[in-house]
N, C-alpha and C positions, 0 to 999 in steps of 0.2 A: 504494500500500500504506500502511495506517495506521502511523504512527510510534509507537514504544513507549518514549518517553523521549528524552533528549538526551545527547550526549557532547561535552565541551569538551576539545579536544586541543591542547596547546601547540605552537607553531610548531616549536621545536627537536625535539620528539618526532616530529612528522610528518616532518621532514627526515631524522632518524636512521633511522626505520623504512622510509621510502621508499628511502633510500640503501642500507640493508641488503637490501631486496627487489631492488634493481637490480644487486646484486653477482653474481648468477647467474641465468641464464634456463633452466638445466637442471633445477633442483630447487627445492622450496619452502624458505623460511627461516622462522624463528619467533623470538618473544621474549615477554617479559612487560611489563605496563604498571602503573605505580605512580601513586597519587594518592589521591583520596577520592571519596565519593559522598554526595549529599544528595537525599533523596526520589527523583525520577526523573532526576536529573542526575548524570552521572559526570564527574569532572574529572581529567585525566591530565597530569602535568607531568614525568615522567621514565620511562625504559624500561630494560630489560635485554635485550641480545641473548643468545641461547642457542645452544648447539651441538646439532646434530641427533642424536637417539638412534635414530631409525628410518632405515635406510639406503635405503628405497624413496624415489625422488625426489618422488613425489606424496603423501607422508605426512609429517606432523610430529607429534611426541609429546613432551610436557614430562615429564621425569623427576622423581620425587618430591624428589630432592636439589636439583634446580634450583629447584623451588617453595619449598623451605625456605630456600635462599640468598636468594631474592627477598624472603621474609618478613623475614629478618634485616636486609636492606638497608632495607626500609620502616621497620623499628623504629629503625634508626640515623637515618633522615631525620626521623622523628617527633621524636626528641630534639633534633636540630639545628635544625629549623624551628619547634619548639614548637607543632606543630599535628598533626592526625591524618593519617597516611599509611599506606597499605596496598596490597596487590596487588589491583588492581581489574579486571584483564582480561589478555588475551593478543592477540598479532597474528601473522599469518603471510601469506605471499605466494602468489599464484596466477599464475605465469608462463605467458603465452600462452593463458590462459583467462579467463573472466569472473570478477569478484570475488564472485559469489554463492556462499554456503557449500554444500559437498557434504553428503550424508547423514552422512558420517563427521564432518565439521566440526560439524554440528548435534548429533550424539550426544556429541561431546567437549564442546561448549559446555554441554549439559544436565548433564553430569557435574560441571562446575565450578559451575554454578548450584545444584546440590544442596548444595554447601558454602557458597555465597554467592549469594543470589538477584540481587544487583546486578551480578554479574560480567558483563563484556561481551567481545565478540570483534571485532577489526578484521581486515579482509582487504584487502590491497593487490593489485589486479589490474595486472600490469605486462607489458611487452613485447607489447602488443596493437596490431596494425597495421591501419590502415584501407585502403580500396581505393586511396586516393591516395598511400599509402606513409608517411603520418604515424603517429607512435607516441602512444598515449594510456595514461595511468595512472589507475586508478580506486580509490576507497576506499569501503568501507561499514562500518557498525557494526551489530552484530546481537546478538540473544539467541535462545534457543529456548524454545518453549512446552512444555507437558506432553507433547504428542504429537510432540516434536522437529521442529516446524515453525518456519520462519524468522520472526522478529519484528524488523523494522528499527528502528534508532534514528537520529535526526537527529545528524549529526556536523559540528562546526564547528572549524576551525583558528583558534586565537586567540593573541595575544601572552601570554607568560608572566606579565606584570604583571596580566593579567586573572584569573589563577588564584592568585597569591601576592602578599602585601603586599610593600612595598619592603624591609622588614626581613627577611622570609622569603627573598625572592629574593637579597638580599645574602649571607645565610648559606648559601644553597644553592650559590651560585657557587663558594665555597671548600670545599665539602664533597666529598671524593673519591667518596662513595657516590652523589652527585647527578651528577657528571660534568662540571662546569664550566658556564659561562653559556650555551653553545650545545650542550651535550651532547657535548663533545669526547671524553670518555672512552668514551661509548657508540659513537661513530663508530670510534674505535680498536679497540674490542672487536669490532665487527662485522667489520672487516678481519681481525683476529686469528683469529676463529672461522672465517671463510671460508678463510683460509690453512691452518689445521689440517685442515679437512675435505678440502681439495684434496689435501693430503699423504697423508691416510689413504686416500683413494680411489686415489691413485697406487700406494701400497704394496699395496693389495688387488688391483688389476688386474695388477700385476707378479708377484705370487706365483704360482708354478707355471705361468706362461705360456710359450709357445714363443718363440724368439728374434724372429720376425717380429712377433708380437703385442706383445712387449715394446718393440720399436722404435716401432711405431705408437702405443702408449700413452704412451711417453716423449715423443714429438713433441707429442701432444695436450696433455699436462699442462704441457709447457714453454710452449706457447701460452697455456694458462690462467694460468700464473704471470706471463707477460709482460703479459697483459691486467690481472691484479690489480695489478701494479706500476704500470702506466701509468694505469689508470682509478681506482685507489683510494689506493695508498700515496703516489705522487708528489703528487697534488693536495692530500691531507691535510697532507703535510709542508709544502708551500708555504703552505697556509692557516695552519698554526701558526707558521711563521716570520714571516708578516705580522702575526699577532696579537702575537707577542713584540716585534716592532719597535714596534707601536702601544703596547704596555704600557711599553716603555722610554721612548717619547716622552711618555706620560702621566706617567711617573715623574719627569720633569723639572718637571712642574707640581704633581703630588701624590705625593711620595715614599712616603707610607704605602700608597697604592694599589698602587704597584709592588711594595713589599715583600710584599703579600698575594698578588698575581697571579703574580709571577715563578716561584715554585716550582711552581705548577700548570702553567704553560705549559712550563717546562723538563721536567717529568715527561712531558707529552704528546709533546714533541719527541724525548725519549729512547725512548719507546715506539715511535714511528714509525721511528726509526733502527734499532731492534732488528728490526722487521718487514722493513725494506729488506734488512738483512743476511741474514735468513732466506730471503727470496726469491732473493737473489744466490747463496746456498749451494746452493739447489735447482737453479739453472742449472749450477753447477760440478760438483756431485756426480752422476755417472752412476749410476743405481740398479743 
């Protein structure tokens, strides 16, 4: 298929979006992509994870207020980085199916392109198993033409330094809107959004259910909370603890660097501790 442009995706955005997609295999997840575009090339250096507004597991829809929040975030980044930054696309996951866009995805993409012709869509195909039992994860970038037909773009995962200058990258690392040098804030946000969605689903299934169904639902969601804690919260907390130790070690060599980085890392650690506490309370509080 002929390629209709190119997308340069920073490594940390790729890992954040893929990590978000791998948090659930029962429903699709989504988010927005921020960066800039020049001619036929779209450059993406940060992302925003979003909560689902459509409760159907195979549908995602971005609410107008979510788009407004992303635009505000892009404006903040433009001021901090001293360069153009805007909302340039969206992403969502396809668990257990191919990463090719559905007719609904193409219509949605065409609507966004009516506001910005350069707008792109990314789809992460996850939890796809081959005959030998191995798992594969796929990624495509696409647009839609006037007839809502798929137009593929070349997508490359690149280091952040290929998208931002050294000065811009240094400013971005300390900007809360950006999320830290490796997108730590976005990773925390993905876990937080998933936790809230699980809680909402649990409350919805419990409402008006008979005792036996309540017990089955309770067991299922406790298993989901356990998986979320083991696969997402614990590894992230360990990652941030290691980063804080590294920052403390670097602080012995470059004290100014530690002064800048320490509040960011402490904030991430506190966020993870809050999420662990929420998961623990979910175990203890019988609905």
